[in-house]
C-alpha positions, 0 to 999 in steps of 0.5 A: 565513461562514468568510471573515468568521471568518478576517478577524476572526482576521486583525485580531487576529493580525499573522501571520494578517493577513499570511497572509490578505493574501497569500491575498487577493493570490493569489486575485486574481492568475491567474498565481500561482493557476496556480502554486499549483495546479501546486504543489498538483498536484505534491504530490498526485501525489507523495503518490499515488505514495508511497501506490501504492508502499506498496501495491505493497510490501505486496502483494509482502510478502504474496505473498512470505509466501504463497510462503514458506508454500507452500514450507514446506508442500512441504518438509513434504509431501516429508518425509511422503512419505518416511515413506510417509504417504498423500496424503490425510493429507499434504493434510490436514496441509499444506493442499496439494491431493491433485493437488499432492502426487501431482505432488510424489510423481512428482518424487521417484520 
């Protein structure tokens, strides 16, 4: 069905006719078909590699932001410990666990 539509378009448009003829030649020539498939695979592989790199970059960015937030929470916890705030209050204020704050408290003393 689609082939008939393409043939009809090709009969009206010389550029499409040439493309259709080349496609026909490609379809019949096994060597050209293998070359086409190899190029197609290389392009798809490259696209997949780019996408994978983008995903890794996004993950690294998110991890970096999370680590930055954690470092900021640790600095706030240090300041609150210096102000003699309770571990429970500091945990609520920073989102750190009581164990993390206790560990930080030991490091500071």
